[in-house]
C-alpha positions as CSV (number, residue, x, y, z in Angstrom):
1,M,15.3,24.2,-7.3
2,K,14.3,22.8,-3.4
3,V,10.8,21.0,-2.7
4,A,9.5,20.6,0.8
5,I,8.1,17.1,1.6
6,L,6.0,16.9,4.9
7,G,6.3,14.0,6.9
8,N,8.2,10.9,7.8
9,N,7.1,7.6,6.5
10,L,7.3,5.6,3.7
11,S,5.3,7.5,1.0
12,S,7.7,10.6,2.1
13,L,10.8,8.9,1.8
14,V,9.8,7.0,-1.8
15,L,9.0,10.8,-3.1
16,A,12.3,12.8,-1.6
17,K,14.5,9.8,-3.4
18,I,12.8,10.0,-6.7
19,L,13.2,13.9,-6.5
20,V,16.9,13.7,-5.4
21,N,17.3,11.4,-8.5
22,K,16.4,14.4,-10.5
23,N,19.0,16.8,-9.0
24,I,16.1,18.4,-6.7
25,Y,16.8,19.6,-3.4
26,V,14.3,18.1,-0.8
27,D,13.8,19.1,2.5
28,L,12.1,16.7,4.6
29,L,10.0,18.5,7.2
30,S,9.0,16.3,10.5
31,D,8.1,16.0,14.2
32,L,9.6,12.8,14.0
33,N,13.5,11.9,13.6
34,E,12.6,8.2,12.3
35,A,8.9,6.6,11.9
36,N,8.4,3.4,13.7
37,Y,7.1,0.8,11.9
38,P,6.2,-2.9,13.6
39,K,7.8,-5.7,12.0
40,S,4.6,-7.1,11.6
41,R,3.3,-4.3,9.1
42,T,4.2,-5.6,5.3
43,I,3.5,-4.1,1.6
44,G,3.0,-6.3,-1.0
45,I,4.3,-4.6,-4.5
46,T,3.1,-6.1,-8.1
47,H,5.5,-6.8,-10.8
48,K,5.2,-4.0,-12.8
49,N,5.3,-1.7,-9.7
50,F,8.3,-3.5,-8.5
51,E,10.1,-3.2,-12.0
52,F,9.6,0.8,-11.8
53,F,10.5,1.3,-8.3
54,S,14.0,-0.7,-9.1
55,N,14.4,1.2,-12.4
56,N,13.5,4.6,-10.6
57,V,13.6,4.9,-6.9
58,L,16.2,2.3,-5.7
59,S,17.0,-1.3,-6.1
60,I,14.9,-3.2,-3.3
61,E,15.5,-6.8,-4.6
62,K,17.6,-7.8,-1.7
63,I,14.9,-7.2,0.9
64,S,12.0,-8.6,-1.1
65,W,10.3,-11.7,-1.1
66,K,9.1,-13.2,-4.4
67,I,5.6,-14.5,-4.8
68,K,5.0,-17.2,-7.5
69,N,1.2,-17.4,-7.0
70,I,-2.0,-16.3,-5.3
71,K,-4.4,-18.3,-4.2
72,I,-8.4,-17.5,-2.8
73,Y,-10.2,-20.2,-0.5
74,S,-13.5,-19.2,1.5
75,D,-14.9,-20.7,4.2
76,N,-18.4,-21.4,2.6
77,L,-16.5,-24.2,-0.1
78,P,-13.8,-25.6,2.6
79,N,-10.6,-27.0,1.1
80,Q,-11.5,-25.8,-2.5
81,K,-9.9,-23.4,-4.1
82,I,-12.0,-20.4,-5.8
83,L,-9.2,-18.5,-7.5
84,E,-5.4,-18.5,-8.5
85,F,-3.7,-16.0,-10.4
86,K,-0.2,-17.1,-11.4
87,K,2.4,-16.7,-14.5
88,K,4.7,-18.6,-16.1
89,D,7.7,-17.0,-16.6
90,S,7.6,-14.1,-13.7
91,D,6.9,-13.8,-10.2
92,I,3.7,-11.5,-9.4
93,F,4.1,-10.1,-6.4
94,Y,6.8,-9.4,-3.7
95,I,6.4,-9.0,0.2
96,I,8.5,-6.5,1.7
97,R,8.5,-5.3,5.6
98,N,7.4,-1.8,6.1
99,D,10.4,-1.3,8.5
100,Q,13.0,-2.8,6.1
101,I,12.4,-0.5,3.1
102,Y,12.0,2.5,5.4
103,K,15.6,2.3,6.7
104,L,16.7,1.2,3.0
105,L,15.4,4.5,1.8
106,N,16.8,6.3,5.0
107,V,20.0,5.2,4.5
108,K,20.4,6.1,0.8
109,L,19.2,9.1,1.4
110,I,20.8,10.6,4.4
111,N,24.0,11.2,3.0
112,N,22.6,12.4,-0.8
113,K,23.9,15.9,-0.6
114,F,20.2,16.9,-2.4
115,F,18.5,15.5,0.7
116,K,18.1,17.3,4.2
117,K,16.0,16.5,7.1
118,I,14.6,19.4,9.4
119,L,12.4,18.9,12.5
120,I,9.7,21.1,13.0
121,K,6.8,21.1,15.7
122,R,3.5,20.0,14.1
123,N,2.0,23.5,14.3
124,N,4.9,25.2,12.4
125,Y,3.5,27.3,9.4
126,K,5.8,29.7,9.4
127,I,8.4,27.7,7.6
128,F,6.8,27.0,4.4
129,E,7.1,30.6,3.4
130,N,10.1,29.4,2.3
131,Y,9.3,26.9,-0.4
132,S,7.6,27.5,-3.6
133,L,6.2,23.6,-3.8
134,I,5.3,21.4,-0.5
135,L,4.4,17.7,-1.0
136,N,2.4,17.1,2.4
137,C,2.4,13.1,3.4
138,D,1.8,14.1,7.2
139,N,-2.0,13.4,8.2
140,N,-1.4,14.6,11.7
141,H,0.0,18.2,10.9
142,A,-2.0,21.1,11.6
143,I,-1.9,22.6,7.6
144,T,-3.6,18.7,6.6
145,K,-6.5,19.4,9.4
146,K,-6.9,23.0,8.2
147,F,-6.7,22.5,4.6
148,F,-7.3,19.1,3.7
149,S,-10.3,17.7,5.7
150,K,-13.0,17.1,3.0
151,K,-12.9,13.6,1.9
152,I,-15.3,10.6,1.0
153,E,-14.7,8.0,4.0
154,K,-16.1,5.0,5.0
155,K,-15.3,3.0,8.5
156,Y,-15.7,-0.3,8.1
157,D,-16.2,-0.9,11.8
158,S,-13.3,-3.4,11.9
159,L,-9.6,-4.3,13.2
160,A,-7.1,-5.1,11.2
161,H,-4.5,-7.5,13.1
162,T,-0.9,-8.3,11.9
163,A,1.6,-10.4,12.9
164,I,4.4,-12.9,12.2
165,I,4.9,-16.6,12.6
166,N,7.9,-18.5,12.8
167,H,7.5,-21.9,11.1
168,K,9.6,-24.4,9.6
169,K,11.4,-24.5,6.8
170,I,9.3,-24.7,3.6
171,T,9.5,-23.6,0.1
172,N,7.5,-20.6,0.9
173,D,6.6,-18.9,-2.5
174,E,2.7,-18.5,-2.1
175,A,0.3,-16.2,-0.8
176,I,-2.9,-17.8,0.9
177,Q,-5.9,-15.6,1.1
178,I,-9.2,-17.2,3.2
179,F,-12.6,-15.3,3.2
180,T,-13.3,-16.4,6.5
181,R,-17.1,-16.0,8.3
182,T,-15.5,-13.5,10.5
183,G,-13.1,-11.2,7.9
184,P,-10.6,-12.3,5.1
185,I,-6.9,-14.0,6.7
186,A,-3.8,-13.4,4.6
187,F,-0.5,-15.2,4.7
188,L,2.0,-13.8,3.0
189,P,5.4,-15.1,2.9
190,I,8.5,-13.1,3.9
191,S,11.3,-15.9,4.0
192,N,11.3,-19.8,3.7
193,T,10.6,-19.7,7.4
194,K,8.5,-16.5,8.4
195,T,5.3,-15.4,7.5
196,S,3.4,-12.6,7.8
197,I,-0.1,-12.6,8.9
198,V,-2.8,-9.8,7.7
199,Y,-6.4,-10.9,9.5
200,S,-9.3,-8.2,9.1
201,A,-11.8,-8.7,11.4
202,S,-15.5,-7.8,11.6
203,S,-16.2,-6.4,14.6
204,N,-13.7,-4.4,16.6
205,R,-14.0,-7.2,19.9
206,L,-10.8,-8.8,20.5
207,I,-10.0,-11.5,19.2
208,D,-7.9,-14.7,20.1
209,L,-5.3,-14.5,17.0
210,D,-3.5,-16.9,17.6
211,N,-6.3,-19.6,17.8
212,L,-7.5,-18.1,14.6
213,I,-3.9,-18.5,13.0
214,N,-4.3,-21.9,13.7
215,K,-7.3,-23.0,12.7
216,Y,-6.9,-21.6,8.8
217,N,-3.4,-22.4,9.1
218,P,-3.0,-23.9,5.4
219,K,0.5,-25.8,5.4
220,Y,2.9,-24.2,8.2
221,S,4.5,-26.2,11.1
222,I,4.0,-22.9,13.4
223,L,6.9,-22.5,15.8
224,Q,6.0,-19.1,17.1
225,I,3.5,-16.1,16.9
226,L,5.0,-12.9,17.5
227,D,4.7,-9.0,16.7
228,K,0.8,-9.0,16.8
229,K,-0.4,-5.6,16.4
230,S,-4.1,-3.7,16.0
231,F,-5.1,-1.1,14.1
232,T,-8.9,0.5,13.0
233,L,-10.1,0.1,9.1
234,K,-11.3,2.6,6.7
235,S,-11.1,3.8,3.2
236,S,-10.9,7.8,2.0
237,N,-10.8,9.4,-1.0
238,L,-9.6,13.0,-0.7
239,R,-12.3,15.8,-2.6
240,N,-9.3,18.1,-3.7
241,Y,-5.4,16.8,-3.8
242,F,-3.9,20.4,-3.6
243,Y,-4.4,24.1,-1.9
244,K,-2.5,26.8,-3.5
245,N,1.4,25.2,-3.5
246,I,0.6,22.2,-1.3
247,L,0.0,18.4,-2.7
248,C,-1.2,16.1,-0.5
249,F,0.4,12.4,-1.1
250,G,0.0,8.7,-0.5
251,D,-2.8,7.4,2.5
252,L,-3.7,11.3,2.5
253,I,-5.3,11.2,-1.3
254,H,-6.2,7.6,-0.6
255,K,-6.8,5.1,1.6
256,I,-8.1,1.7,1.1
257,H,-9.1,-2.0,3.3
258,P,-5.8,-3.8,3.0
259,L,-7.6,-7.2,1.7
260,A,-5.9,-7.1,-1.8
261,G,-2.8,-5.6,-0.6
262,Q,-3.2,-2.6,-2.9
263,G,-2.6,0.5,-1.0
264,F,1.1,1.2,-1.4
265,N,0.7,0.0,-5.0
266,M,-1.7,3.2,-5.7
267,T,1.0,5.4,-4.4
268,I,3.7,3.9,-6.4
269,R,1.3,4.5,-9.4
270,D,1.1,8.1,-8.5
271,I,4.7,8.4,-7.7
272,S,4.9,7.2,-11.2
273,D,2.7,9.9,-13.0
274,L,4.2,12.9,-10.7
275,S,7.6,11.5,-11.8
276,K,6.7,12.1,-15.6
277,I,5.0,15.1,-15.3
278,I,8.0,16.6,-13.3
279,D,10.3,14.8,-16.4
280,Y,8.4,16.4,-19.4
281,K,8.6,20.4,-17.7
282,I,12.6,19.4,-17.0
283,E,12.8,18.4,-21.3
284,L,11.0,21.7,-22.5
285,G,13.1,23.8,-20.0
286,L,9.9,25.1,-18.0
287,E,9.8,26.0,-14.2
288,L,8.3,23.4,-11.6
289,D,5.4,25.4,-10.5
290,T,1.9,24.6,-9.1
291,S,0.8,23.9,-12.6
292,I,2.2,20.3,-11.9
293,F,-0.1,19.9,-9.2
294,Y,-2.9,20.2,-11.3
295,E,-1.6,18.5,-14.2
296,F,-1.4,15.5,-11.3
297,E,-4.8,15.6,-10.0
298,Q,-6.2,15.6,-13.3
299,K,-4.2,12.3,-14.8
300,T,-4.8,10.5,-11.4
301,K,-7.8,11.7,-9.5
302,H,-10.5,9.9,-11.3
303,K,-8.5,6.8,-11.4
304,N,-7.6,6.3,-7.7
305,F,-11.3,6.7,-7.1
306,I,-12.4,3.7,-9.5
307,F,-9.7,1.8,-8.2
308,S,-10.0,2.1,-4.7
309,Q,-14.3,1.6,-4.9
310,G,-13.4,-1.7,-6.8
311,I,-11.7,-2.6,-3.7
312,D,-14.4,-1.6,-1.8
313,F,-16.7,-3.7,-4.0
314,I,-14.8,-6.8,-3.6
315,Y,-15.0,-6.3,0.0
316,N,-18.6,-5.7,0.1
317,F,-19.0,-8.8,-2.2
318,F,-17.4,-11.4,-0.1
319,N,-18.9,-9.5,2.9
320,Q,-22.2,-10.1,1.7
321,E,-22.0,-13.8,1.2
322,R,-20.6,-13.9,4.9
323,Q,-23.8,-11.9,6.4
324,F,-26.2,-14.1,4.8
325,K,-24.1,-17.9,5.0
326,G,-24.6,-18.8,1.1
327,K,-22.4,-20.2,-1.1
328,L,-23.4,-18.5,-4.6
329,I,-21.0,-15.9,-4.6
330,S,-18.0,-18.6,-3.9
331,K,-19.0,-21.1,-6.3
332,S,-19.3,-18.3,-8.8
333,L,-16.3,-17.1,-8.7
334,K,-14.6,-20.5,-8.6
335,N,-16.0,-21.1,-12.1
336,L,-15.2,-17.8,-13.3
337,G,-11.3,-18.6,-12.2
338,H,-11.5,-21.4,-15.1
339,N,-12.1,-18.5,-17.5
340,K,-8.8,-17.0,-18.8
341,H,-10.0,-13.9,-20.1
342,F,-10.9,-13.2,-16.8
343,N,-8.3,-14.1,-14.8
344,R,-6.3,-11.9,-16.9
345,I,-8.5,-8.6,-16.5
346,V,-8.0,-9.3,-12.7
347,S,-4.7,-9.7,-12.9
348,K,-3.9,-6.6,-15.1
349,F,-6.5,-4.4,-12.7
350,A,-4.4,-5.9,-9.9
351,D,-1.0,-5.3,-11.1
352,E,-1.7,-1.7,-12.9
353,G,-4.8,-0.5,-11.9
354,I,-7.0,1.2,-13.8
355,I,-6.0,1.9,-17.2
356,L,-8.0,4.8,-18.4
């Protein structure tokens, strides 16, 4: 059995690793020999997803930074914590640089006998005749634009700005998000001397990121601000996950606002569901065919849509307060934050997604 994976990015490498772990041959098809991830781009992985990844893909403990708790603040209630999430007996989040996890996956795959990279052009259709199953993670390939253009899309008319701050050494194990009057800014630790910054500006105008970081700096003695990058923000949900023998995956099927750090977590949950479907077929001695794609879409599409709408609701929730310059929403959330049942529900939603 040989499967083709289209694209060379984090999603495609994780898919490849979980398939070769099942002794399935994988050809990775891309016009890129290697992806280029800025050092300032990071991903957050929830506790449950971290356990799945470590047990079923590969160990990432050495390149991850453990987060003990997450604190939420708002400009409308200065110096007052609105919400806090933490667990007594475990870490709740893990921050990893995109380039580090990509390089680790690449190293683990490159010498695996079940894995091979093949360079192709983006308009190459003929090569797909060699595969019965194709997993598509390439947003720029001609096959994506031809068969997977129908989606529910929202443009936020805003930019995300990322950076790394070098600072004096501290115990750096809590993530902080502040809903400012110009958009949410997150301080995400990646070591005791480095912290990743993600700021989602409420407009497409250029900003003074250094000034903004210093203004909202919660506790760091900053030495340098490095690796500043910007990218446009939008959310989308693909209407149909597969066409014939091609299944889309990763950001192609769902893209969400980065404020909650849940984008890659959705992909890991999808990989977990796909892996279970494949394992069930193998256990029964059934052929791995396009029925896998149908079952995957039936199992995940509604959950992914509800979850992505939930993230969009959170963005709109705080955006309304920002626009009207009120305090009611922040005060209400602060009161809810004292409710253990509310905290448990929100924590479960973030850690496990939609349970249906």
